[in-house]
LOBADO-294040 format. One line per field, with one value per residue: x, y, z of N, C-alpha, C, O in turn. Coordinates in nm, 2 decimals. Layout:
BEGIN
n.x = [X,...]
n.y = [Y,...]
n.z = [Z,...]
ca.x = [X,...]
ca.y = [Y,...]
ca.z = [Z,...]
c.x = [X,...]
c.y = [Y,...]
c.z = [Z,...]
o.x = [X,...]
o.y = [Y,...]
o.z = [Z,...]
This chain:
BEGIN
n.x = [1.97,1.92,2.14,2.02,1.92,2.10,2.00,2.05,1.89,1.89,1.75,1.62,1.42,1.22,0.89,0.89,1.10,1.01,0.80,0.86,1.03,0.82,0.75,0.98,1.03,0.84,0.91,1.09,1.30,1.51,1.68,1.70,2.01,2.09,1.98,2.02,2.01,2.01,1.92,1.74,1.77,1.87,1.69,1.70,1.50,1.43,1.46,1.44,1.31,1.44,1.46,1.54,1.70,1.79,1.76,1.91,1.79,2.05,2.28,2.51,2.66,2.83,2.71,2.60,2.77,2.76,2.56,2.46,2.29,2.20,1.91,1.80,1.64,1.62,1.79,1.94,2.16,2.27,2.24,2.46,2.67,2.65,2.67,2.96,3.02,2.92,3.06,3.32,3.29,3.18,2.91,2.59,2.30,2.00,1.82,1.59,1.56,1.42,1.45,1.72,2.03,2.20,2.50,2.51,2.41,2.55,2.77,2.65,2.63,2.91,2.97,2.85,2.99,3.17,3.00,2.67,2.36,2.04,1.82,1.54,1.27,1.02,0.93,0.69,0.55,0.34,0.30,0.58,0.55,0.32,0.49,0.65,0.47,0.37,0.56,0.48,0.24,0.29,0.46,0.28,0.09,0.13,0.02,-0.10,-0.22,-0.02,-0.04,0.05,-0.04,-0.04,-0.10,-0.06,-0.01,-0.04,0.18,0.39,0.71,0.82,0.79,0.73,0.63,0.90,0.84,0.62,0.80,0.98,0.79,0.78,1.02,1.04,0.86,0.97,1.20,1.05,1.00,1.20,1.16,0.95,0.91,0.86,0.62,0.52,0.36,0.09,0.00,0.09,0.06,0.01,-0.06,-0.19,-0.19,0.13,0.28,0.42,0.45,0.45,0.22,0.31,0.12,0.06,-0.10,-0.16,-0.28,-0.50,-0.48,-0.39,-0.23,-0.08,-0.13,-0.09,-0.18,-0.16,-0.22,-0.36,-0.45,-0.68,-0.85,-1.07,-1.07,-0.97,-0.73,-0.67,-0.43,-0.42,-0.25,-0.31,-0.25,-0.32,-0.22,0.09,0.20,0.21,0.47,0.65,0.63,0.69,0.94,1.07,1.06,1.26,1.48,1.52,1.56,1.80,1.99,2.12,2.31,2.63,2.75,2.65,2.39,2.09,1.71,1.39,1.27,1.42,1.34,1.07,0.88,0.80,0.65]
n.y = [1.42,1.34,1.43,1.65,1.57,1.69,1.86,1.92,2.07,1.99,2.16,2.36,2.55,2.42,2.26,1.99,2.00,2.18,2.11,1.88,2.03,2.23,1.98,1.91,2.12,2.12,1.88,1.79,1.62,1.69,1.91,2.19,2.25,2.35,2.53,2.46,2.57,2.48,2.54,2.78,3.12,3.27,3.47,3.77,3.75,3.52,3.30,3.11,3.12,2.94,2.78,3.01,3.12,3.25,3.14,3.13,3.07,2.96,2.95,2.84,2.54,2.49,2.55,2.35,2.19,2.15,2.00,1.68,1.51,1.49,1.60,1.57,1.67,1.74,1.77,1.57,1.63,1.79,1.60,1.46,1.60,1.69,1.40,1.37,1.59,1.48,1.23,1.35,1.52,1.32,1.27,1.15,1.06,1.14,1.08,1.19,1.27,1.25,1.02,0.97,0.93,0.69,0.72,0.89,0.69,0.52,0.64,0.67,0.39,0.36,0.55,0.47,0.26,0.39,0.61,0.65,0.61,0.64,0.58,0.70,0.73,0.82,0.92,0.84,0.64,0.48,0.42,0.30,0.07,-0.06,-0.09,-0.28,-0.52,-0.57,-0.71,-0.98,-1.03,-1.00,-1.24,-1.45,-1.40,-1.46,-1.49,-1.29,-0.97,-0.66,-0.29,0.04,0.33,0.65,0.95,1.30,1.65,1.95,2.06,1.91,1.81,1.59,1.25,0.94,0.95,0.92,0.70,0.54,0.44,0.31,0.11,-0.08,-0.13,-0.30,-0.48,-0.63,-0.78,-1.00,-1.09,-1.08,-1.08,-0.86,-0.55,-0.21,0.02,0.33,0.46,0.38,0.47,0.42,0.13,-0.13,-0.37,-0.64,-0.61,-0.70,-0.99,-0.97,-0.69,-0.38,-0.11,0.23,0.50,0.82,1.07,1.41,1.66,1.94,1.99,1.75,1.54,1.30,0.99,0.65,0.34,-0.02,-0.25,-0.54,-0.78,-1.02,-1.25,-1.31,-1.18,-0.88,-0.71,-0.41,-0.24,0.04,0.33,0.66,0.97,1.18,1.44,1.63,1.60,1.35,1.25,1.38,1.27,1.01,1.06,1.15,0.93,0.77,0.94,0.88,0.60,0.60,0.72,0.58,0.43,0.36,0.33,0.22,0.13,0.22,0.12,0.15,-0.11,-0.23,-0.09,-0.17,-0.47,-0.74,-1.04]
n.z = [8.32,7.98,7.72,7.46,7.11,6.88,6.60,6.22,5.93,5.59,5.32,5.39,5.38,5.23,5.19,5.32,5.49,5.62,5.78,5.93,6.11,6.26,6.42,6.56,6.68,6.87,7.06,7.33,7.34,7.11,6.98,6.75,6.53,6.31,6.02,5.68,5.38,5.04,4.82,4.75,4.80,5.07,5.27,5.49,5.64,5.73,5.93,6.29,6.59,6.88,7.18,7.32,7.12,6.84,6.51,6.22,5.86,5.62,5.36,5.35,5.37,5.58,5.86,5.92,6.10,6.34,6.39,6.55,6.38,6.06,5.88,5.53,5.30,4.98,4.68,4.43,4.34,4.55,4.75,4.70,4.75,5.01,5.13,5.12,5.27,5.53,5.58,5.61,5.83,6.03,6.07,6.14,5.90,5.73,5.47,5.28,5.02,4.68,4.37,4.35,4.18,4.02,4.07,4.29,4.48,4.50,4.59,4.84,4.98,4.98,5.16,5.39,5.52,5.68,5.84,5.99,5.79,5.70,5.45,5.25,5.03,5.12,5.42,5.56,5.80,5.76,5.46,5.42,5.58,5.43,5.21,5.29,5.30,5.07,4.91,5.00,4.88,4.61,4.58,4.62,4.44,4.16,3.90,3.86,3.74,3.78,3.88,3.95,4.06,4.16,4.29,4.31,4.42,4.22,4.24,4.22,4.08,3.99,3.81,3.77,4.14,4.36,4.56,4.43,4.25,4.40,4.52,4.28,4.26,4.49,4.39,4.20,4.31,4.41,4.15,3.92,3.64,3.59,3.45,3.36,3.25,3.11,2.94,2.74,2.51,2.23,2.20,2.04,2.09,2.33,2.66,2.81,3.02,3.19,3.23,3.45,3.48,3.53,3.67,3.66,3.85,3.85,4.04,4.19,4.55,4.65,4.89,4.89,4.75,4.73,4.52,4.48,4.27,4.20,4.00,3.85,3.60,3.77,4.02,4.21,4.37,4.60,4.73,4.90,5.02,5.18,5.23,5.45,5.57,5.56,5.79,5.86,5.69,5.85,6.11,6.08,6.02,6.26,6.37,6.26,6.32,6.61,6.58,6.44,6.60,6.75,6.61,6.47,6.22,5.89,5.64,5.62,5.63,5.60,5.62,5.82,6.05,6.09,6.17,6.01,6.06]
ca.x = [1.90,1.97,2.17,1.89,2.01,2.15,1.92,2.06,1.82,1.90,1.66,1.56,1.29,1.13,0.79,0.89,1.17,0.91,0.68,0.97,1.08,0.70,0.73,1.10,1.01,0.79,0.99,1.21,1.42,1.56,1.74,1.74,2.10,2.14,1.91,2.08,1.92,2.10,1.82,1.65,1.87,1.79,1.65,1.74,1.41,1.44,1.50,1.33,1.33,1.39,1.51,1.59,1.79,1.74,1.87,1.92,1.87,2.18,2.32,2.64,2.70,2.92,2.63,2.58,2.88,2.73,2.46,2.48,2.20,2.15,1.79,1.84,1.51,1.69,1.80,2.03,2.33,2.30,2.30,2.59,2.79,2.62,2.73,3.09,3.05,2.88,3.19,3.43,3.26,3.13,2.77,2.47,2.24,1.87,1.81,1.45,1.54,1.39,1.51,1.87,2.11,2.32,2.63,2.47,2.34,2.67,2.84,2.59,2.67,3.03,3.00,2.78,3.09,3.20,2.87,2.54,2.30,1.93,1.77,1.40,1.22,0.92,0.94,0.57,0.55,0.22,0.37,0.68,0.45,0.25,0.60,0.70,0.41,0.35,0.62,0.41,0.13,0.36,0.50,0.17,-0.03,0.22,-0.04,-0.20,-0.15,0.00,-0.04,0.11,-0.14,0.01,-0.17,-0.01,-0.09,-0.01,0.28,0.51,0.73,0.88,0.67,0.64,0.69,0.98,0.76,0.57,0.95,0.99,0.70,0.81,1.17,0.99,0.80,1.11,1.27,1.02,0.98,1.29,1.11,0.88,0.95,0.78,0.55,0.48,0.27,0.03,-0.10,0.15,0.07,-0.08,-0.08,-0.23,-0.09,0.20,0.24,0.51,0.47,0.36,0.19,0.26,0.01,0.10,-0.17,-0.15,-0.40,-0.51,-0.38,-0.34,-0.10,-0.01,-0.21,-0.03,-0.23,-0.10,-0.36,-0.33,-0.57,-0.67,-0.99,-1.18,-1.07,-0.89,-0.69,-0.62,-0.35,-0.39,-0.22,-0.38,-0.18,-0.42,-0.14,0.24,0.26,0.24,0.60,0.73,0.61,0.80,1.12,1.10,1.10,1.41,1.58,1.54,1.62,1.93,2.08,2.21,2.38,2.74,2.77,2.60,2.31,1.94,1.60,1.27,1.26,1.52,1.26,0.93,0.90,0.70,0.68]
ca.y = [1.45,1.32,1.56,1.67,1.52,1.82,1.82,2.01,2.04,2.04,2.18,2.38,2.64,2.32,2.21,1.88,2.06,2.28,2.00,1.82,2.14,2.23,1.88,1.87,2.25,2.07,1.80,1.82,1.53,1.72,2.08,2.26,2.34,2.43,2.51,2.48,2.60,2.48,2.52,2.92,3.22,3.32,3.63,3.82,3.73,3.37,3.28,3.07,3.17,2.81,2.76,3.13,3.17,3.25,3.03,3.18,3.01,2.97,2.91,2.80,2.41,2.46,2.55,2.19,2.16,2.19,1.91,1.55,1.41,1.59,1.52,1.58,1.68,1.85,1.73,1.47,1.73,1.84,1.50,1.40,1.70,1.64,1.26,1.40,1.65,1.41,1.16,1.43,1.58,1.23,1.32,1.08,1.12,1.09,1.12,1.16,1.31,1.13,1.03,0.97,0.88,0.55,0.77,0.94,0.59,0.40,0.71,0.65,0.28,0.34,0.61,0.41,0.19,0.51,0.64,0.58,0.65,0.62,0.62,0.62,0.84,0.85,0.88,0.80,0.49,0.39,0.40,0.21,-0.04,-0.12,-0.17,-0.41,-0.64,-0.57,-0.85,-1.11,-1.02,-1.07,-1.37,-1.54,-1.34,-1.43,-1.47,-1.15,-0.83,-0.58,-0.17,0.10,0.44,0.74,1.08,1.41,1.81,1.99,2.14,1.82,1.82,1.45,1.18,0.89,0.95,0.80,0.60,0.45,0.36,0.20,0.02,-0.15,-0.19,-0.39,-0.59,-0.68,-0.86,-1.10,-1.10,-1.03,-1.05,-0.73,-0.43,-0.06,0.06,0.47,0.51,0.27,0.51,0.37,0.03,-0.19,-0.52,-0.67,-0.62,-0.82,-1.01,-0.92,-0.55,-0.31,-0.01,0.31,0.58,0.96,1.20,1.55,1.80,2.01,1.98,1.61,1.51,1.18,0.87,0.52,0.22,-0.11,-0.29,-0.67,-0.79,-1.13,-1.25,-1.34,-1.09,-0.76,-0.67,-0.31,-0.20,0.19,0.43,0.76,1.07,1.34,1.54,1.62,1.59,1.17,1.23,1.47,1.22,0.90,1.13,1.17,0.77,0.76,1.02,0.78,0.51,0.60,0.79,0.49,0.39,0.43,0.34,0.12,0.15,0.17,0.16,0.12,-0.23,-0.20,-0.07,-0.26,-0.58,-0.83,-1.18]
ca.z = [8.19,7.89,7.61,7.33,7.00,6.78,6.48,6.12,5.82,5.46,5.23,5.52,5.32,5.17,5.24,5.39,5.63,5.73,5.84,6.02,6.19,6.33,6.52,6.65,6.79,6.99,7.10,7.43,7.30,7.01,6.96,6.60,6.55,6.21,5.90,5.58,5.25,4.92,4.66,4.77,4.84,5.19,5.30,5.61,5.74,5.72,6.08,6.36,6.76,6.95,7.29,7.33,7.03,6.68,6.43,6.08,5.78,5.57,5.23,5.36,5.41,5.71,5.95,5.97,6.15,6.49,6.43,6.55,6.27,5.96,5.73,5.40,5.16,4.90,4.53,4.40,4.33,4.70,4.86,4.67,4.83,5.13,5.20,5.16,5.41,5.64,5.63,5.68,5.98,6.12,6.10,6.09,5.77,5.68,5.33,5.23,4.89,4.58,4.25,4.35,4.06,4.04,4.10,4.44,4.55,4.50,4.70,4.99,5.02,5.02,5.29,5.50,5.56,5.79,5.92,6.00,5.70,5.66,5.32,5.22,4.92,5.18,5.57,5.64,5.86,5.71,5.34,5.45,5.64,5.30,5.13,5.38,5.28,4.91,4.83,5.03,4.78,4.48,4.61,4.61,4.34,4.06,3.76,3.84,3.65,3.90,3.85,4.05,4.04,4.22,4.27,4.40,4.42,4.10,4.24,4.21,3.97,3.94,3.80,3.90,4.24,4.42,4.63,4.32,4.21,4.55,4.50,4.18,4.30,4.61,4.35,4.13,4.40,4.41,4.02,3.84,3.49,3.57,3.37,3.37,3.14,3.16,2.80,2.65,2.39,2.13,2.22,1.93,2.10,2.45,2.79,2.84,3.13,3.32,3.23,3.55,3.46,3.63,3.62,3.75,3.86,3.93,4.06,4.34,4.66,4.69,4.95,4.81,4.74,4.62,4.48,4.37,4.20,4.18,3.88,3.77,3.54,3.87,4.13,4.19,4.52,4.59,4.85,4.89,5.13,5.16,5.33,5.49,5.59,5.55,5.92,5.85,5.67,5.97,6.22,6.05,6.03,6.41,6.43,6.21,6.40,6.74,6.54,6.37,6.69,6.83,6.53,6.45,6.09,5.82,5.55,5.70,5.56,5.67,5.67,5.97,6.15,6.07,6.18,5.95,6.05]
c.x = [1.95,2.01,2.07,2.00,2.00,2.10,1.98,1.95,1.87,1.79,1.55,1.41,1.18,1.00,0.82,1.01,1.10,0.82,0.75,0.97,0.94,0.70,0.84,1.07,0.94,0.80,1.11,1.34,1.52,1.58,1.79,1.88,2.14,2.04,1.98,1.99,1.96,2.04,1.78,1.77,1.78,1.77,1.64,1.62,1.36,1.51,1.39,1.39,1.30,1.52,1.59,1.70,1.75,1.84,1.82,1.92,1.96,2.20,2.44,2.63,2.70,2.83,2.61,2.68,2.87,2.62,2.51,2.42,2.15,2.05,1.79,1.68,1.56,1.66,1.92,2.16,2.35,2.31,2.42,2.71,2.74,2.66,2.87,3.11,3.02,3.00,3.29,3.40,3.18,3.00,2.68,2.38,2.10,1.85,1.67,1.46,1.50,1.47,1.66,1.92,2.18,2.44,2.61,2.44,2.46,2.81,2.79,2.62,2.82,3.04,2.91,2.86,3.17,3.11,2.79,2.43,2.18,1.87,1.62,1.31,1.09,0.93,0.79,0.60,0.44,0.27,0.48,0.62,0.39,0.40,0.65,0.59,0.35,0.42,0.55,0.29,0.19,0.40,0.42,0.07,0.06,0.14,-0.13,-0.11,-0.11,0.02,-0.01,0.01,-0.12,-0.05,-0.08,-0.07,0.01,0.11,0.41,0.56,0.81,0.76,0.74,0.71,0.82,0.96,0.68,0.71,1.00,0.91,0.75,0.94,1.16,0.94,0.87,1.17,1.20,0.98,1.06,1.25,1.00,0.96,0.81,0.71,0.46,0.37,0.22,-0.03,-0.05,0.13,-0.03,-0.10,-0.13,-0.16,-0.01,0.22,0.33,0.53,0.40,0.34,0.20,0.21,0.06,-0.03,-0.14,-0.24,-0.44,-0.43,-0.36,-0.24,-0.01,-0.10,-0.14,-0.10,-0.18,-0.21,-0.29,-0.44,-0.60,-0.81,-1.07,-1.19,-0.96,-0.86,-0.62,-0.54,-0.33,-0.35,-0.26,-0.34,-0.28,-0.35,0.00,0.30,0.31,0.40,0.70,0.72,0.70,0.95,1.18,1.14,1.25,1.48,1.63,1.60,1.80,2.05,2.18,2.28,2.51,2.82,2.68,2.47,2.15,1.84,1.50,1.25,1.36,1.46,1.14,0.95,0.78,0.72,0.58]
c.y = [1.42,1.42,1.54,1.60,1.65,1.80,1.94,1.96,2.09,2.03,2.27,2.49,2.55,2.29,2.11,1.93,2.14,2.19,1.98,1.93,2.21,2.11,1.89,2.01,2.20,1.97,1.82,1.72,1.58,1.90,2.11,2.32,2.41,2.41,2.54,2.48,2.61,2.50,2.71,2.98,3.27,3.44,3.66,3.79,3.60,3.33,3.20,3.11,2.99,2.82,2.86,3.18,3.17,3.22,3.08,3.09,3.03,2.89,2.85,2.64,2.42,2.50,2.38,2.13,2.13,2.07,1.78,1.48,1.54,1.50,1.59,1.57,1.78,1.80,1.66,1.52,1.71,1.74,1.45,1.49,1.67,1.53,1.29,1.45,1.59,1.31,1.24,1.48,1.47,1.28,1.20,1.13,1.06,1.14,1.08,1.22,1.19,1.14,1.02,0.89,0.77,0.60,0.80,0.79,0.51,0.50,0.69,0.53,0.26,0.42,0.56,0.30,0.29,0.57,0.61,0.66,0.59,0.67,0.60,0.76,0.88,0.82,0.88,0.66,0.41,0.35,0.28,0.08,-0.14,-0.17,-0.28,-0.54,-0.65,-0.71,-0.97,-1.13,-1.06,-1.17,-1.48,-1.53,-1.35,-1.46,-1.37,-1.02,-0.74,-0.42,-0.09,0.26,0.56,0.89,1.18,1.55,1.83,2.06,2.04,1.79,1.67,1.36,1.06,0.92,0.87,0.69,0.51,0.37,0.26,0.10,-0.10,-0.19,-0.32,-0.50,-0.68,-0.77,-1.00,-1.17,-1.04,-0.99,-0.90,-0.60,-0.31,-0.02,0.21,0.53,0.42,0.37,0.48,0.23,-0.04,-0.36,-0.52,-0.64,-0.75,-0.86,-0.99,-0.77,-0.51,-0.18,0.09,0.45,0.70,1.06,1.35,1.66,1.85,2.01,1.85,1.60,1.42,1.06,0.75,0.41,0.13,-0.20,-0.45,-0.74,-0.96,-1.13,-1.25,-1.26,-0.95,-0.75,-0.50,-0.25,-0.02,0.27,0.59,0.87,1.16,1.46,1.52,1.59,1.41,1.19,1.28,1.34,1.09,0.97,1.11,1.00,0.74,0.81,0.93,0.66,0.51,0.67,0.71,0.42,0.46,0.44,0.21,0.18,0.10,0.19,0.13,0.02,-0.27,-0.19,-0.15,-0.39,-0.67,-0.96,-1.28]
c.z = [8.09,7.80,7.47,7.22,6.91,6.62,6.33,6.04,5.68,5.35,5.31,5.49,5.26,5.26,5.35,5.54,5.73,5.83,5.95,6.14,6.29,6.47,6.62,6.73,6.89,7.08,7.20,7.41,7.19,7.00,6.84,6.60,6.45,6.09,5.78,5.44,5.13,4.79,4.65,4.80,4.95,5.22,5.48,5.71,5.78,5.84,6.16,6.53,6.84,7.07,7.35,7.26,6.94,6.58,6.27,5.99,5.70,5.44,5.25,5.45,5.56,5.85,6.02,6.06,6.28,6.53,6.42,6.42,6.19,5.85,5.62,5.31,5.07,4.75,4.53,4.39,4.47,4.80,4.85,4.76,4.99,5.21,5.17,5.28,5.56,5.68,5.65,5.80,6.09,6.16,6.05,6.01,5.75,5.58,5.28,5.07,4.81,4.46,4.26,4.23,4.15,4.11,4.28,4.53,4.58,4.60,4.87,5.03,5.06,5.15,5.40,5.59,5.69,5.88,5.88,5.89,5.69,5.55,5.29,5.17,5.00,5.31,5.62,5.66,5.79,5.54,5.32,5.50,5.51,5.22,5.18,5.34,5.14,4.87,4.90,4.93,4.65,4.49,4.59,4.51,4.17,3.92,3.77,3.80,3.77,3.78,3.95,4.00,4.18,4.20,4.37,4.37,4.29,4.11,4.23,4.09,3.93,3.93,3.73,4.03,4.30,4.48,4.53,4.29,4.30,4.55,4.41,4.21,4.40,4.52,4.27,4.18,4.39,4.25,3.91,3.67,3.48,3.50,3.39,3.25,3.17,3.05,2.74,2.55,2.27,2.12,2.08,1.95,2.27,2.55,2.79,2.99,3.25,3.32,3.38,3.50,3.58,3.62,3.72,3.74,3.90,3.93,4.18,4.44,4.71,4.76,4.89,4.87,4.64,4.64,4.45,4.39,4.17,4.14,3.81,3.70,3.63,3.99,4.11,4.35,4.52,4.72,4.80,5.04,5.10,5.25,5.33,5.51,5.59,5.67,5.94,5.81,5.78,6.08,6.19,6.06,6.17,6.46,6.36,6.29,6.56,6.68,6.51,6.47,6.76,6.75,6.46,6.30,6.02,5.71,5.60,5.61,5.66,5.74,5.79,6.08,6.20,6.07,6.11,5.99,5.98]
o.x = [2.06,1.92,2.04,2.12,1.90,2.15,1.95,1.91,1.89,1.74,1.42,1.32,1.07,1.00,0.78,1.00,1.12,0.77,0.72,0.91,0.98,0.67,0.83,1.08,0.97,0.72,1.21,1.45,1.62,1.50,1.90,1.89,2.21,2.00,2.01,1.91,1.96,2.09,1.81,1.87,1.66,1.86,1.58,1.62,1.26,1.64,1.27,1.51,1.19,1.64,1.69,1.78,1.65,1.95,1.71,2.03,1.98,2.15,2.49,2.61,2.62,2.89,2.61,2.67,2.97,2.58,2.58,2.49,2.09,2.08,1.77,1.63,1.54,1.55,2.01,2.26,2.44,2.37,2.49,2.80,2.81,2.68,2.93,3.19,3.07,3.03,3.37,3.50,3.14,2.98,2.70,2.37,2.09,1.85,1.64,1.35,1.53,1.54,1.72,1.86,2.22,2.49,2.68,2.46,2.47,2.90,2.85,2.64,2.85,3.11,2.91,2.82,3.21,3.14,2.78,2.42,2.19,1.87,1.57,1.30,1.03,0.93,0.78,0.65,0.45,0.27,0.48,0.66,0.41,0.41,0.71,0.64,0.29,0.36,0.58,0.24,0.15,0.40,0.46,-0.01,0.06,0.22,-0.22,0.01,-0.17,0.07,-0.04,0.02,-0.18,-0.04,-0.03,-0.17,0.10,0.17,0.52,0.49,0.85,0.66,0.82,0.83,0.83,1.04,0.68,0.72,1.06,0.96,0.75,0.96,1.23,0.96,0.83,1.21,1.27,0.94,1.01,1.29,0.99,1.08,0.70,0.77,0.37,0.31,0.30,-0.14,-0.13,0.20,-0.13,-0.14,-0.12,-0.04,-0.05,0.19,0.30,0.62,0.30,0.44,0.15,0.27,0.08,-0.06,-0.08,-0.27,-0.42,-0.30,-0.30,-0.13,0.10,-0.14,-0.14,-0.09,-0.11,-0.28,-0.18,-0.53,-0.52,-0.88,-1.17,-1.30,-0.89,-0.94,-0.52,-0.62,-0.26,-0.41,-0.24,-0.39,-0.32,-0.40,0.05,0.41,0.40,0.47,0.81,0.83,0.79,1.05,1.29,1.22,1.34,1.55,1.75,1.70,1.90,2.17,2.28,2.32,2.51,2.91,2.65,2.46,2.11,1.86,1.52,1.21,1.33,1.49,1.11,1.02,0.67,0.83,0.62]
o.y = [1.47,1.50,1.43,1.58,1.71,1.72,2.06,1.85,2.21,1.93,2.27,2.49,2.59,2.29,2.13,1.90,2.16,2.23,2.03,1.92,2.24,2.14,1.88,2.00,2.23,1.95,1.87,1.74,1.52,1.99,2.06,2.42,2.51,2.30,2.66,2.39,2.72,2.48,2.76,2.91,3.30,3.52,3.59,3.80,3.58,3.34,3.20,3.11,2.94,2.85,2.83,3.25,3.10,3.26,3.07,3.03,3.15,2.78,2.79,2.63,2.37,2.47,2.33,2.02,2.09,2.05,1.74,1.40,1.64,1.40,1.70,1.47,1.90,1.80,1.68,1.46,1.63,1.75,1.40,1.44,1.62,1.53,1.18,1.40,1.62,1.30,1.19,1.50,1.50,1.31,1.16,1.25,0.94,1.27,0.97,1.22,1.07,1.23,1.07,0.80,0.76,0.53,0.76,0.79,0.44,0.45,0.69,0.53,0.18,0.38,0.62,0.26,0.24,0.59,0.55,0.78,0.47,0.79,0.49,0.87,0.98,0.70,0.92,0.59,0.29,0.23,0.20,-0.02,-0.26,-0.28,-0.37,-0.65,-0.75,-0.80,-1.08,-1.24,-1.16,-1.24,-1.59,-1.62,-1.25,-1.46,-1.35,-0.98,-0.76,-0.42,-0.13,0.27,0.55,0.94,1.15,1.55,1.76,2.11,2.09,1.76,1.67,1.36,1.09,0.92,0.75,0.59,0.39,0.25,0.16,-0.01,-0.21,-0.31,-0.41,-0.62,-0.80,-0.86,-1.10,-1.29,-0.97,-0.89,-0.84,-0.59,-0.32,-0.02,0.22,0.63,0.36,0.33,0.49,0.19,0.01,-0.44,-0.42,-0.66,-0.87,-0.78,-0.99,-0.72,-0.57,-0.11,0.08,0.52,0.68,1.11,1.37,1.73,1.78,2.02,1.84,1.63,1.45,1.03,0.76,0.36,0.16,-0.23,-0.47,-0.76,-1.00,-1.04,-1.20,-1.26,-0.93,-0.78,-0.48,-0.22,0.03,0.25,0.63,0.86,1.22,1.57,1.41,1.55,1.37,1.16,1.22,1.32,1.07,0.91,1.06,0.97,0.68,0.73,0.93,0.61,0.44,0.67,0.75,0.31,0.58,0.52,0.11,0.31,-0.01,0.26,0.09,0.01,-0.37,-0.25,-0.18,-0.43,-0.67,-1.01,-1.40]
o.z = [8.08,7.78,7.41,7.24,6.88,6.54,6.35,6.05,5.66,5.31,5.29,5.57,5.23,5.38,5.46,5.66,5.85,5.94,6.06,6.25,6.41,6.58,6.74,6.86,7.00,7.18,7.16,7.47,7.18,7.01,6.80,6.67,6.45,6.06,5.76,5.41,5.08,4.68,4.55,4.83,4.94,5.18,5.56,5.83,5.85,5.84,6.13,6.56,6.85,7.05,7.42,7.30,6.93,6.56,6.22,5.99,5.70,5.42,5.15,5.57,5.64,5.96,6.13,6.09,6.34,6.64,6.32,6.35,6.22,5.78,5.65,5.26,5.08,4.71,4.61,4.41,4.52,4.91,4.94,4.82,5.07,5.33,5.19,5.37,5.66,5.80,5.73,5.88,6.21,6.27,5.93,6.02,5.74,5.57,5.24,5.01,4.83,4.43,4.17,4.19,4.26,4.20,4.37,4.65,4.68,4.66,4.98,5.15,5.14,5.24,5.51,5.69,5.79,5.99,5.78,5.91,5.67,5.53,5.31,5.23,4.96,5.34,5.74,5.58,5.77,5.51,5.23,5.44,5.51,5.17,5.11,5.35,5.11,4.81,4.85,4.91,4.59,4.38,4.54,4.48,4.09,3.82,3.69,3.82,3.87,3.67,4.06,3.88,4.29,4.08,4.48,4.29,4.26,4.01,4.24,3.99,3.81,4.00,3.63,4.04,4.27,4.48,4.56,4.29,4.27,4.59,4.46,4.17,4.39,4.56,4.26,4.11,4.37,4.24,3.83,3.60,3.37,3.52,3.43,3.14,3.25,3.08,2.67,2.51,2.17,2.03,2.04,1.87,2.34,2.53,2.78,3.08,3.37,3.40,3.42,3.48,3.70,3.54,3.84,3.63,4.01,3.84,4.27,4.42,4.82,4.70,4.84,4.98,4.52,4.76,4.35,4.49,4.11,4.22,3.73,3.72,3.60,4.05,4.01,4.44,4.46,4.82,4.72,5.14,4.99,5.36,5.23,5.48,5.61,5.68,6.01,5.90,5.79,6.14,6.27,6.10,6.20,6.55,6.42,6.35,6.60,6.75,6.55,6.45,6.81,6.80,6.41,6.27,6.09,5.72,5.61,5.51,5.77,5.85,5.84,6.19,6.31,5.99,6.17,5.95,5.97]
């Protein structure tokens, strides 16, 4: 019987890690070894029962030493420290933290020469499939105006979402002249050819909806991904765990998993 993959979670008391944890506990291929919470003070009642053991959430990063693969859903400054820890302890690292700084991204790229690192601001397979095809639209619809609209629940702190920014990054690879516009309230001129408006909506319990609009004078094309449950993110994370488990080093993204011919 193959040995179970030993999983550690960073940001263990957050919503994303909680969703991943529920699925991992149901899967016989994985074993939860560590629950690291860097952003919230852990209480004595913060623990899970798994495989006949009690595993406590901890504010000590060293609990991750027993894990083979670490999943990170935290904050930029935490991720930066975690990358150093993963390199020092030769751990595979899956980063789902959004809005990473240039300094942290540079550290990740350098670390990937020594360990396997997978990075994606959104773990949903569906949203990453959409990311894999919008470049085809951008390549063939160069005279179309492009807008990005994202909607999330009232509790989401960052805007625009990391996924919306990833959409723009993908579009810009096809047209380097594109630039973002977040506020048109002070505009005194018509829309510029290469501007891409990014609109953020916050309210209610919306899990997450992203739309890319291509518009001409004659027609419009809308590509929309609507997430009905956080489980979509967690399911995608399991896909990534299986993918990276066979990698020794290198930097990987969902484009290395999804095959668009």
